[in-house]
N, C-alpha and C positions, 0 to 999 in steps of 0.2 A: 504494499500499500504506500503511495507517495505521500509526501507531506500535505499537499493540497487535499488529497482524498481523505486523509486523517482529520484535517481541520473541518472539511465539509461534513463528514460523518459526525464529528463532535458537536458542531453547531446544530445540525439537524436533530440529533438525539436530544440535545438540551431543549430545543423548541418543542419537541414531542412531549416533554414533561408538563407543559402548560395545558389547561383546559381549552384555551383559545388564545390567539394573539391578533392584534391589529397592527399592521405594518404601515408606518408613515411612508407613503409611496409617492415619489415624484415621477417615476418612470425612467429614472436614470439607472445606470448599471448597478450601483450599490444597493439601492432599495429594491430593485428588481430581483437581485440575487437573494436578498432576505425573503422577499415574497415567495420566490420559487422554493426556497428551503422550507418556509413555513407551510406552504401548501403541500409540499411533499411529506412533511411531518404530521400535519393535522387535518389535511383535506378541507372539508367545508367549515371547520372551526378556525380557519385562517382567513383574515379579511385584509385587503389592501385599501388604504384610504388616502385620497389626494385632496389637499386643501386648495381650493380655488380662490384667488384674489387678484387684485390689480397687478401684482408683481409676477404672476405666472403667465407666460405667453400661451395663447390659445393652442399653438402648435404643440406645446409640451403637455397640455391636458389631453389633447388627442393622442399623443404618443403614450401617455400613461394608460388611457383606456385600451389602446391597442395591445400594449404589452401585458396588461392584466388579462386580456382575453387569451393571449398566447400561453400564459401560465395556467389559465383556467381558474384563477382565484376570484372570489367575489370582490367587486370593486365599488367602494363608496366614495362620494364626493361631498365634502363639506365646504361651506362658503364663509368667508370673513373678509374684513377690510383692514389692512395694516394702516391705511390712511386715517383711521379713526384714532390712532395713537399719536399724540403729540411727540412722544419720545422717538418714535420711528420716523415721523416726517422730518424731525430736526436732523436726522442723518449724521449722527456723531459716530465715533469709533465703535459704539456698541449697537449700531443699527441691527446687525444680524442677531444679537441677543434678544432685542425686543421682538423682532420678526419671529424667531424660532419659539419664543415663549408663547406668543399668540397662536402660532400654527399648531404647535404640539398641544396647547391647551384645547384647541378644537378637536384634535385627535382623541385626547383623553375623554372629552365629553361624549363623543360618538361611541367610544369603547364602552363607556358606562351604560349608554343607551342600549347597546347590544349585549350587555352582561359579560363583557370581556375585561379581564383584570390587567392584562399585559399589553403595553404598547412598545413596539420595536422601531428602531430607525436603522439607517444604513451606514452609520459611522464605521469606518474601517480602521485597521491598525496604523495606517499612515497618517490619518487625520490629526491626531493630537500633536504630532511632530511638525505640522504645518505652522506658518507664522501666526498671524492674528486670527484666532477662531473663537470669537465670543459666543457663537451659537452653541458650542459644546458646553458652555456653562449652563445654558438653559436645559440641555439634555440631562445634565447631572442633577440639577435642581428639581426637575420634574420626574426623576427616577425612571427615565426611559431606558429600556433594554437595548443594548447594542451588541448583537451576537457576533458580528464580524470582528469587532474590537476585542471582545472577551476571548475569542478563539484565535486572535493574532492573524487575521486574514488581511493581507496587504492588498493594495489596489491592483497590482498585477495578478494576484491570485483570484481576486474578485472577477476579473475579466476571464481568467481561465475557467472558473466555475460557471460563469455565464455561458461560455462556449460549450461546456458539458451539458448544460440545460438547453442548448441551442436557442438562446435568447437573441433576438435581433438587435438588442442594444449592447451586445458584448463589446463592441468597439466604439460605442457612442462617446463623443467628446463630453467633458464636463460642462454642465450648464447651470450657472448661478442665476438667481432671480434677477428680474429686470432692474431692481433698485441698485444692483452692483455696478450698473453703467453710469451712475450719477455720483460725482466726486463727493467724498466726505465733506460735510459742512454745507453743502448745497441742498436745500430742502427737496424732499421727494414729493412730487405732485402727480396727479393723474395725467396731466398734459404731457409731462416729461416721459412718464412711463409709456404712454400710448405712442408717442412719436418714436421712441427707441424701439418698441416692438415692431412698428410698421417699417422702420429703417432696416432692422435686422431681417425681417421677412423679405424685403427687397434684395438685400445682399445675398441672402441664402438662395434666392431665385436665380442668381447668376452661377450657382454651383459651388460657392465657397462653403467650407465645412467647419473651419476653426477660426472664429473671428468674434469681435465685439464692436458695437457702435456706442461709444461713450458720449454722454451729453454734458458738455461743459457750458451750461447755461446758454444754450443756443448755438454753440460750436460743436458740430459732430466730428468726433475723432474716431476714425475707423481703424481698428487693429485687425490685421489679417496674419495668419500663421506665415512664418518666413518662407516655407516651401510653396506658398500660394501667392506671395507678393508680386511675383512677375506678372501673373495674370491680372492682378489688381491695377497694374500700370497700363493695361490695354486702353487705348484712347476711347474706344466705344464705351467701355465700363466707366471710365473716368467721367466722361461727359454725361452719361445717362444717370449715374448715381448722384452726381452733383445736382442735376436738375430735379431728380426725384426727391432727394432729401431736403432740398430748398423748398419744394412744394409742401413738405411736411411741417415746415416752420423753422428749420435750422437756418441761422443767419450765415454760417460758414460751414463748409464741408472739407475735412482734411484727412490725409492718410498718415498714420504714424509709421515712420520708417524703421522703428524698432520692432515692428511686428506685434503679434498678439502676445500679451503678458497677463497672467491671471492676477486679479486684484490690483491693477495698476492705478485705480482711483481711490483705493482704500488703504489704511495704514497696514504695512506688512508687520510691524511690531510697534511697541510703545515708543521706540526711538525714531519712528518714521517722521518725516517732515515733508513740507510742500516741495522741497527740493528734489524729492525722489520721483517726481512726475517725469515720465518719458518725454523726450524732445518731440514737439509737434511741428510738423512741416505742412503748410497750407499749399499742397501741390495741386489742388483742384480749382482754386479761385482764379477767375479770369483776371483779377487785378494783382495776381501774385508778382512781386517785384523781380525784375531781371537786372543784369549787370548794367544795362543801359538806362534803367529807371532812375528818376531823380529821388 
């Protein structure tokens, strides 16, 4: 038996000791693996639950529904609004803590309604070692079970297990909520969330897979994975995306020449500062200065 097989079996066996579990289910690879393990262990006594709010792209909700169907697990959707929380809207360094507290609170409420005592999430063994992760504090405070973390399942092993279950999201890139596109300190509003979601849907339509559209108070900073940057410099894409995002309400549209970087608008650690922001080059603007410009 391989190490991954041993961890998979241990996590599944532990889940089987519960009368039932509700999995906080985003449709990403981590929560999908937990949902698959739970369904394998408990059958109809396992439930996947997705929280719908302004920060969840509609495409992600559709993915969650599709993957739940792949697994065969019962899928519940609860609704709430992070924008009702002044702490969340303020968008300080603990935004993810406030979001996760509300989101998981809704999961716990639904679990109680269904007579389920245990709520699980997809935190894996690599997550606590990441930089600034205030959302993990909410997981601990609310006593949410994290079977991947408990059994030391790393991100690479999560993807391997997803392959074993033949899940379509095995290679899916990480997808943070839409509020992660708004720099810390700039308030989260429905207008900003909506235009970011629409902008990213447009970029995705061009075939890009790993990217973000960051909203710097009206300046759209597009980050695209370095291996896809060359395609982003195609003149047709440049002109089309510039016009499309301008129509969405962005005053300027830029391409970040550093490429895609996770958490580039949020503090990486307590020592982070505004100086950590990547260089922004406005390569799309018709007025972009040249050597001959005054």
